[in-house]
KOLDOPA-940646 format. One line per 2 residues: number of its first residue (from 1); their letters; for each residue x, y, z of C-alpha. Coordinates in nm, 4 decimals. Layout:
<rs>
NUM	A	X Y Z; ...
</rs>
This chain:
<rs>
1	XX	0.0153 0.0062 0.0229; 0.1469 0.3530 -0.0520
3	XX	0.1611 0.6450 0.1687; -0.1454 0.8179 0.0319
5	XX	-0.3527 0.4826 0.0667; -0.2531 0.4042 0.4065
7	XX	-0.3697 0.7544 0.5642; -0.6799 0.7184 0.3970
9	XX	-0.7035 0.4036 0.6007; -0.5956 0.4797 0.9031
11	XX	-0.8557 0.7988 0.8819; -1.1715 0.5941 0.8412
13	XX	-1.0244 0.3908 1.1203; -1.0505 0.6931 1.3321
15	XX	-1.3885 0.7756 1.2570; -1.5334 0.3985 1.2765
17	XX	-1.3647 0.4615 1.6329; -1.5729 0.7808 1.7027
19	XX	-1.8889 0.6736 1.6273; -1.8340 0.3574 1.8187
21	XX	-1.8149 0.5741 2.1496; -2.0694 0.8205 2.0736
23	XX	-2.2960 0.7438 2.3757; -2.2664 0.8818 2.7102
25	XX	-2.1967 0.5126 2.8465; -1.8757 0.4811 2.6127
27	XX	-1.6693 0.6453 2.8262; -1.5649 0.7577 3.1992
29	XX	-1.4179 0.5933 3.5149; -1.4254 0.4817 3.8844
31	XX	-1.6320 0.3148 4.1028; -1.9788 0.1800 4.0926
33	XX	-2.1258 0.4580 4.3280; -2.0156 0.7142 4.0614
35	XX	-1.8764 0.9881 4.2995; -1.7279 1.2881 4.1480
37	XX	-1.6259 1.0914 3.7797; -1.7410 1.2414 3.4952
39	XX	-1.7643 1.0235 3.1612; -1.7057 1.2410 2.8347
41	XX	-1.8724 1.1419 2.4910; -1.6799 1.2445 2.2319
43	XX	-1.7538 1.4843 1.8918; -1.9506 1.2909 1.6347
45	XX	-1.8364 1.4119 1.3108; -2.0961 1.5675 1.0574
47	XX	-2.0224 1.7398 0.7287; -1.9656 2.1227 0.6999
49	XX	-2.1261 2.3168 0.4700; -1.8998 2.4275 0.1776
51	XX	-1.7133 2.7739 0.2906; -1.8671 2.7484 0.6249
53	XX	-1.6540 2.8876 0.9594; -1.6393 2.5805 1.1690
55	XX	-1.6335 2.6099 1.5261; -1.4454 2.3935 1.7821
57	XX	-1.7142 2.1636 1.9017; -1.7934 2.1895 2.2905
59	XX	-1.7046 1.8877 2.5430; -1.9937 1.7503 2.7383
61	XX	-1.9896 1.5504 3.0502; -2.2404 1.4044 3.2690
63	XX	-2.2166 1.2396 3.5986; -2.2857 0.8766 3.5501
65	XX	-2.4435 0.7912 3.8853; -2.5217 0.3944 3.7841
67	XX	-2.3462 0.1190 3.9261; -2.1655 0.0394 3.6058
69	XX	-2.0226 0.4196 3.4433; -2.0297 0.2144 3.1033
71	XX	-2.4164 0.1581 3.0375; -2.5619 0.5188 3.0157
73	XX	-2.7775 0.4978 3.2861; -2.7951 0.8043 3.5538
75	XX	-2.9991 0.9492 3.8042; -2.8244 1.3088 3.7375
77	XX	-2.9722 1.4613 3.4567; -2.7189 1.7968 3.4673
79	XX	-2.5107 1.8138 3.1927; -2.1028 1.9727 3.1905
81	XX	-2.0555 2.1705 2.9038; -1.6955 2.3254 2.7868
83	XX	-1.7251 2.5792 2.4913; -1.4260 2.8262 2.5097
85	XX	-1.5961 3.1097 2.5651; -1.8180 3.0475 2.2571
87	XX	-2.2152 3.0036 2.2899; -2.3366 2.6805 2.2935
89	XX	-2.6905 2.5244 2.1921; -2.8391 2.1718 2.2891
91	XX	-3.1610 1.9652 2.1390; -3.3588 1.6476 2.2450
93	XX	-3.5660 1.6124 1.9434; -3.2960 1.5078 1.6965
95	XX	-3.1904 1.8535 1.5502; -3.5697 1.9590 1.5332
97	XX	-3.5136 2.2638 1.7478; -3.2444 2.3993 1.9334
99	XX	-3.2235 2.5638 2.2344; -2.9436 2.8210 2.3817
101	XX	-2.7439 2.7253 2.6630; -2.6024 2.9671 2.9434
103	XX	-2.2965 2.9410 3.1840; -2.1668 2.5702 3.2103
105	XX	-2.4065 2.3087 3.2003; -2.8056 2.2190 3.1137
107	XX	-3.0652 2.0149 3.2979; -3.2333 1.6766 3.1098
109	XX	-3.6012 1.6618 3.3150; -3.7911 1.3327 3.2798
111	XX	-3.6874 0.9441 3.3312; -3.6359 0.7708 3.0429
113	XX	-3.4130 0.7618 2.7052; -3.2432 1.0525 2.6192
115	XX	-3.1011 1.1464 2.2984; -2.9065 1.4606 2.3191
117	XX	-2.7106 1.6678 2.0601; -2.5182 2.0127 2.1671
119	XX	-2.3159 2.2385 1.9023; -2.1185 2.5435 1.9262
121	XX	-2.2769 2.8574 1.7831; -2.1807 3.2246 1.7155
123	XX	-2.3660 3.5135 1.6131; -2.2883 3.4804 1.2590
125	XX	-2.4411 3.1572 1.2297; -2.1110 2.8999 1.2100
127	XX	-2.1707 2.5914 1.3792; -1.9529 2.3308 1.5071
129	XX	-1.9658 1.9309 1.4504; -2.2776 1.8731 1.7130
131	XX	-2.1793 1.6160 1.9951; -2.4040 1.3532 2.0128
133	XX	-2.4926 1.1186 2.3226; -2.7327 0.8621 2.4131
135	XX	-2.8439 0.7920 2.7686; -3.1281 0.6913 3.0093
137	XX	-3.2330 0.9261 3.2966; -3.3649 0.7256 3.6037
139	XX	-3.4270 0.9681 3.8895; -3.6898 0.7059 4.0795
141	XX	-3.6099 0.5239 4.3821; -3.6821 0.1468 4.3525
143	XX	-3.9383 -0.0436 4.5603; -3.8279 -0.1841 4.9046
145	XX	-3.6932 -0.5466 4.8720; -3.9216 -0.8233 5.0259
147	XX	-3.7682 -0.9863 5.2531; -3.8859 -1.3483 5.4455
149	XX	-3.6390 -1.4912 5.7399; -3.6052 -1.8639 5.8094
151	XX	-3.3625 -2.0278 6.0229; -3.1794 -2.3221 5.8434
153	XX	-3.0010 -2.5406 6.1261; -2.7829 -2.2643 6.3561
155	XX	-2.7966 -1.9961 6.0226; -3.0678 -1.7187 5.9748
157	XX	-3.1258 -1.6847 5.6412; -3.3229 -1.3814 5.4922
159	XX	-3.4325 -1.4418 5.1441; -3.4751 -1.1208 4.9477
161	XX	-3.6863 -1.0609 4.6238; -3.8461 -0.7668 4.4071
163	XX	-3.4684 -0.6530 4.2788; -3.4886 -0.5315 3.9966
165	XX	-3.2898 -0.6028 3.6912; -2.9480 -0.4787 3.7014
167	XX	-2.9581 -0.3610 4.0675; -2.7524 -0.4681 4.3743
169	XX	-2.9081 -0.5141 4.7412; -2.6872 -0.3878 5.0173
171	XX	-2.6371 -0.4602 5.3916; -2.5336 -0.2224 5.7063
173	XX	-2.4326 -0.3170 6.0063; -2.3679 0.0466 6.1431
175	XX	-2.7447 0.1749 6.1716; -2.6891 0.3128 5.7735
177	XX	-2.3893 0.5305 5.8177; -2.2278 0.2661 5.5516
179	XX	-2.2700 -0.0032 5.3400; -2.2094 -0.3050 5.1894
181	XX	-2.2864 -0.4988 4.8578; -2.4130 -0.8671 4.8963
183	XX	-2.4167 -1.1024 4.6315; -2.6933 -1.3949 4.5253
185	XX	-3.0582 -1.3926 4.6741; -3.0204 -1.3742 5.0190
187	XX	-2.8048 -1.2835 5.3500; -2.7257 -1.5578 5.5953
189	XX	-2.6276 -1.4947 5.9225; -2.4535 -1.7102 6.2085
191	XX	-2.3782 -1.5723 6.5786; -2.4783 -1.4002 6.8565
193	XX	-2.2996 -1.0816 6.8564; -2.5132 -0.8197 6.6027
195	XX	-2.8461 -0.6588 6.7298; -2.9805 -0.5143 6.3732
197	XX	-2.8785 -0.5316 5.9853; -3.0448 -0.3310 5.7291
199	XX	-3.0911 -0.4011 5.3994; -3.2293 -0.2321 5.0835
201	XX	-3.1330 -0.2159 4.6767; -2.9493 0.0310 4.4947
203	XX	-3.1279 0.0207 4.0906; -2.8796 0.0535 3.7593
205	XX	-2.8732 0.4406 3.8069; -2.7904 0.4696 4.1392
207	XX	-3.0774 0.4820 4.3139; -3.1177 0.3565 4.6457
209	XX	-3.4650 0.2076 4.7920; -3.6126 0.2533 5.1745
211	XX	-3.3683 0.0490 5.4176; -3.5933 -0.2620 5.6440
213	XX	-3.4194 -0.3165 5.9553; -3.4055 -0.6351 6.1113
215	XX	-3.3493 -0.6749 6.5089; -3.1621 -0.9841 6.5016
217	XX	-3.1769 -1.0128 6.9080; -3.5777 -1.1031 6.8693
219	XX	-3.6625 -1.3970 7.0389; -3.8136 -1.5290 6.6809
221	XX	-3.4306 -1.4815 6.5009; -3.2251 -1.7321 6.6038
223	XX	-2.8952 -1.6532 6.8663; -2.5799 -1.9022 6.8459
225	XX	-2.2777 -1.9159 6.9691; -2.0449 -2.0668 6.7534
227	XX	-1.8640 -2.3833 6.8656; -1.5770 -2.3454 7.0634
229	XX	-1.4600 -2.7166 6.9422; -1.2343 -2.7123 6.6549
231	XX	-1.2817 -3.0690 6.5503; -1.7025 -3.0107 6.5909
233	XX	-1.7000 -2.6513 6.4003; -2.0414 -2.4846 6.3581
235	XX	-2.1771 -2.5264 6.0393; -2.3128 -2.2612 5.7572
237	XX	-2.6559 -2.3215 5.5578; -2.5449 -2.4270 5.2134
239	XX	-2.6341 -2.2718 4.9037; -2.6225 -1.9181 4.9545
241	XX	-2.3581 -1.6696 4.8760; -2.3247 -1.4421 5.1125
243	XX	-2.2827 -1.4724 5.4964; -2.2330 -1.2743 5.7866
245	XX	-2.0303 -1.4462 6.0939; -2.0667 -1.2413 6.4535
247	XX	-1.9898 -1.3533 6.7530; -1.7894 -1.2435 7.1030
249	XX	-1.4465 -1.4555 7.1748; -1.2402 -1.3661 7.4800
251	XX	-0.9447 -1.5523 7.5942; -1.0309 -1.9667 7.6295
253	XX	-1.3373 -1.8994 7.4282; -1.2872 -1.9311 7.0259
255	XX	-1.4969 -1.9628 6.7490; -1.4722 -2.2248 6.4979
257	XX	-1.7412 -2.2068 6.1920; -1.7354 -2.4242 5.8294
259	XX	-1.9048 -2.3994 5.5288; -1.9158 -2.5762 5.2084
261	XX	-1.8196 -2.4084 4.8495; -2.0365 -2.5992 4.5880
263	XX	-1.9082 -2.7127 4.2248; -1.8964 -2.3889 4.0157
265	XX	-1.8368 -2.1592 4.2900; -1.5508 -2.0041 4.4649
267	XX	-1.4516 -1.8517 4.7918; -1.4414 -1.4603 4.6436
269	XX	-1.4323 -1.2785 4.9844; -1.3447 -1.2964 5.3630
271	XX	-1.3515 -0.9809 5.5390; -1.3750 -0.8094 5.8825
273	XX	-1.6695 -0.6529 5.8979; -1.7153 -0.4765 6.2312
275	XX	-1.4902 -0.5058 6.5490; -1.5348 -0.3765 6.8613
277	XX	-1.2436 -0.4282 7.1603; -1.0102 -0.2145 7.3505
279	XX	-0.7656 -0.4908 7.2698; -0.6746 -0.3827 6.9183
281	XX	-0.5617 -0.7501 6.7664; -0.7285 -1.1129 6.7709
283	XX	-0.6445 -1.3990 6.5507; -0.7881 -1.6006 6.2380
285	XX	-0.6773 -1.8747 6.0279; -0.8688 -2.0865 5.7396
287	XX	-0.8237 -2.4488 5.6831; -0.9733 -2.6100 5.3737
289	XX	-1.1474 -2.8673 5.5703; -1.4391 -2.9668 5.6994
291	XX	-1.2908 -2.9545 6.0748; -1.0005 -2.7532 6.2019
293	XX	-0.7637 -2.9971 6.3165; -0.4686 -2.8260 6.1838
295	XX	-0.3588 -2.6905 6.5221; -0.0640 -2.4230 6.4972
297	XX	0.0812 -2.5987 6.1950; 0.0484 -2.2795 5.9522
299	XX	0.1761 -2.4911 5.6579; -0.2053 -2.6524 5.6419
301	XX	-0.3905 -2.3236 5.6675; -0.5365 -2.1513 5.3944
303	XX	-0.4444 -1.7908 5.5501; -0.3815 -1.7105 5.8969
305	XX	-0.2587 -1.3695 6.0676; -0.3858 -1.0942 6.3267
307	XX	-0.7377 -0.9088 6.2883; -0.7832 -0.5801 6.4133
309	XX	-0.9539 -0.2223 6.3374; -0.6853 -0.1842 6.0846
311	XX	-0.7669 -0.4757 5.8863; -1.1402 -0.3177 5.8806
313	XX	-1.2959 -0.4431 5.5011; -0.9671 -0.5877 5.3676
315	XX	-0.9675 -0.9351 5.2002; -0.7608 -1.1827 5.3560
317	XX	-0.8015 -1.3874 5.0399; -0.6301 -1.1274 4.7816
319	XX	-0.3724 -1.3002 4.7680; -0.4356 -1.6557 4.7498
321	XX	-0.4537 -1.8095 4.4541; -0.7948 -1.8467 4.2939
323	XX	-0.7048 -2.2572 4.2066; -0.7254 -2.3048 4.6051
325	XX	-1.0222 -2.1011 4.6567; -1.2890 -2.3770 4.4740
327	XX	-1.5091 -2.6348 4.5624; -1.4564 -2.7819 4.8810
329	XX	-1.5125 -2.7346 5.2634; -1.3697 -2.4346 5.4423
331	XX	-1.3481 -2.4081 5.8379; -1.2591 -2.0907 6.0104
333	XX	-1.1091 -1.9948 6.3439; -1.1509 -1.6396 6.5049
335	XX	-0.9695 -1.6367 6.8607; -0.9267 -1.3455 7.0949
337	XX	-0.6088 -1.4608 7.3219; -0.6253 -1.1565 7.5631
339	XX	-0.8832 -1.0982 7.8713; -1.0675 -0.8587 7.7032
341	XX	-1.3565 -0.9693 7.5246; -1.3953 -0.9089 7.1071
343	XX	-1.7242 -0.8604 6.9254; -1.6640 -0.9189 6.5531
345	XX	-1.8580 -0.9770 6.2348; -1.6769 -1.1733 5.9401
347	XX	-1.8009 -1.1097 5.6034; -1.8020 -1.4127 5.3690
349	XX	-1.8647 -1.4137 4.9923; -1.8656 -1.7115 4.6748
351	XX	-1.9392 -1.6296 4.3654; -1.9029 -1.8178 4.0771
353	X	-1.6227 -1.9602 3.9716
</rs>
């Protein structure tokens, strides 16, 4: 291919790439909650009239509040416009009519799919290329999840229903000050420490439902002190993906809890999510076995170490190869060697392998 043909091929490829990205879900970054992240829509190319002055196209951005910053779903209808001192206008009907903008943003109202066009324009009627984006505005909170509780062995199971497609559910242990995401369609709890758990759902756009609180100290909810016998651990109910193990330990009173990782699943995370004690150090270990018979032989433990306030939210399996987290039994040992009682809660999450 000669040099002219090579340049032409690169130009065609560039236009194809621009067209592919011309949606509000096509860029951006950040975490699932959106926060202060912005997604910038690149310019869609439009031919200019012969002899016309072409203005520099504005930069259009929005705050993607959704769980996925590439799906173009948001609860925030505010769009930022950077036009480098040039007047700009926008259209919500594919260019049939245009509204003059002012300042650095405009608001889009009304839930549903949106086709937004923005361009720069001067007093002489010259315009820029049009920036085109498609998105979905959703400002309606989802309904509260329906929850039914029951006991399975020594596990309390809260089954959730009414979760919208693409939504997730979350739980809170600190009276809604912070939230953690769960997996699956139920939450299993085993222990005798936690007093209340709050549950809610978050839809694709980031809207949250009304939270529901459940009293874990209610007589209708099973309170279970985890086994202190390493060869007879308490057992979590099967076929769930999100568990909360909670209890109170002190010197001479360790907790042993086991669970099975079914075929097609893997142990995704084990995290300390609550720790209340004057003693800042406790001990944990995981053994891939139905019982904890490793004693103090750390070579038979999957992971082990200290746990305390500095370890909150840390996944202790972060450096463990996935090949060691698949199908099979697992037993947790949690212990306080000091004389001061320690109240704790540990989250266990299983995910598809």
